[in-house]
N, C-alpha and C positions, 0 to 999 in steps of 0.2 A: 668414448672412454676418456676418463680424466687423465690429464698429463701432469697433474700436481705431484711434486715429490712426496715421498712418505713422510708422516709426521716426525719421525725420528731425525730427519735431515733438514727440516724446515727451520728457518731462523726464529728464535724466540722473539725477535724484534717485531714480528708480525702482530704480537699481542702487547709487548712492553714498550715499543717504539725505540728505546735506546739500550735496554739491558739485554746483553747477549753473552754474559760470562760472569764468573765469580768476582772478578775485579770490578765489574760494573755494579754488581749487587752490593759490594762493599761500599761503593760510593753512595748508593741509596741508603745503606745503614748509617753512614756518616751524616748524610743529609737529615735523616730522621732524628739522630742524636742532636744535631745542631738546632733543629726546630724545637726540640724539647727544652734545650737550654734557653733559647730565645723566649719561649713561653714562661719558663721559670723566672727569668730576669725581667721581662717586659710586662707580663700580665700576672703578677703574683696573687692578685685577688680572684683569679679564675680557677675554680677547682676542675671543671670538666676538661678544658683544653690541656691542662697539665697532665691529667691522668690519661687522656686519650693519646697524647703525644708519647707518653712513656710506653703505653701498650704497643704503639706502632713501632717503636724501636725494637721491642722484644720480638714482634712478628717478623721484622726485617732480619733480625739475627737468626731466627729459625730458617727463614728463606735462604739466607746466605749459606747456612749449613747444607741445605738441600742442593744449592747450585754447586758448591764445592764437591760434594759427594758425586754429583752427576758427572762433573769433569774428571774426577779421579777414576770413576768407574769406566768412563769412556777411554781414558788413557790405558787402564789395565787391560781392557778388552782388545784394544789395538795391539798391545804387546803380547797377547795370548795368555794373559794372567787373569786372576780373579781378584776383585777388589775386596779387601777385608774390612768390612764396615765396622765390626766390633773393635778391632784394633785402632782404626782411624778415630772413632768417637772417643775412645779412651785417651788417645793423644790429644785430641781437640779439647776435651774438657780439662785436661791437665794444663794445656797451654793457654786456655781462655777460661779462667775461673768464673767469669760472669755469664758464660753461655748457658750453664745449667739453669740459672735463675731466669734467664730470658726465655728458655724453652718452657719452663713451668708456667710462667705468666702467659706466654703465647698460647699454650695448650688450654689453659683455663678460659682465656678470652675466646678461643675458636670453638671449644666444645661445650660451653655453657655449664661447666661444673668445675670444681676445684681439683686440680691435678698438680701435685708437687714434684713428681718425677725425681730427678736428681737433686732437688732443692727441698729436702724434707723439713717441714716446719717453717719454711720461709714465707714471708708476707711483705706487703707494702704498707707504709704508713703515710697518710695524707693528713697533715695537721697544720693548724694555723699557728704561726709564730709571730710574736709581737715585734720582733726586730730590735735593733739598737743603732748606735751611731754608724756602724759599719754595714748594716744590712736592713733594708726596709721591711716593714711587716708584710706578711703574705703567707700563702700556703707553701709548705715544703713537702716534697715527696721523698721518702726514704725507703731503702731496701733493708729489711731486717732478716738476718740469717738465723734459722733454727731457734734456739732458746734465748738468743741475745735480746737485751732490752733496748739496745740502740743500734742504729744502722747507718750505712753510708748514704749520702745525698745521691739521689738517682742520677742527676746529671753528671756527677763525678764518676759513678759506676759506669755510665754509658761511654764516657770519654776513655776510660780504661778498656772497656769492651772493644771499641773501635781500634785502639792502638794494639791490643793483643791479637785481634783478628788480622790486622795488617801484617804483623810479625809472623803469624802462623801461615798466612798466604805466601809470604816470601819463602818460608821454609819448605813449602810444598811446591815451589816453582810456579805459582799462579800469580805472582806479583813481583815487581821489581822496585828498588829504591827504599831508602830507610823509612820514608813516609811519603804519602801521596797527597797532593792538594788538588782535588777535583775541580773541574771547570766552574761549577756553581760556587765553590768556595773562593776560588780566585776572583771571580766577579764580585762576590760579596766584599772581599778585602779591598778591591779597587774602589768600590762605591764608598766604603768607609773612609779610606785614606786618600782617595783621589789620585792614586798613582797607577798609571797603566803598566808599569814594569813589574817583573817578577821579583824584584828585590823586596817587595812587601810580604812575601811568603814567609811562614815561620821557619826558623833555622832547621836545616836537615830535611826540609820538604822538597819534593820535586813536582813540577807542574804536570798536569795531565797532558798526554801526547795527542 
């Protein structure tokens, strides 16, 4: 007879190696957003890497939603209550305006057909721009909402997405600190600035424990 614990109590790290909670998945989301920005800045002539990286951010955002809901449902069950998914998602989409866009993009990528969900008429635009003295030429990925003719640069939308998600996690009691600088980001900053101390972290950020 097997002595393995039931699947519901086995650690997710058996498959993810390091992700075992909503805060860990937020770090993965921030990493994907950082990769997307690096591609936009360092490889502006590459269409596929930029588009792929942007899709990965959206899938990570949808995964983070699932991790959060799993934790909240578990807390509610432990307290003898029922998790109200409808109310939670309404609050989530209000607190994180970029989330609906990400879910629509992730669903289209995962299910092989267009699904706009809470982002009706939304689309992405990948176009070549000639650039100027402030910006080199290259492909730019924009998110265009509804009937709008112009949209936000994807990497900027993703930066706001990560910030809004962290604020929402704090409000739910699933994260602490005004902002969090994951270990991978701390290491990146140290490589860039050559400073082993935490004084190189952005203002208001706290190091990962």
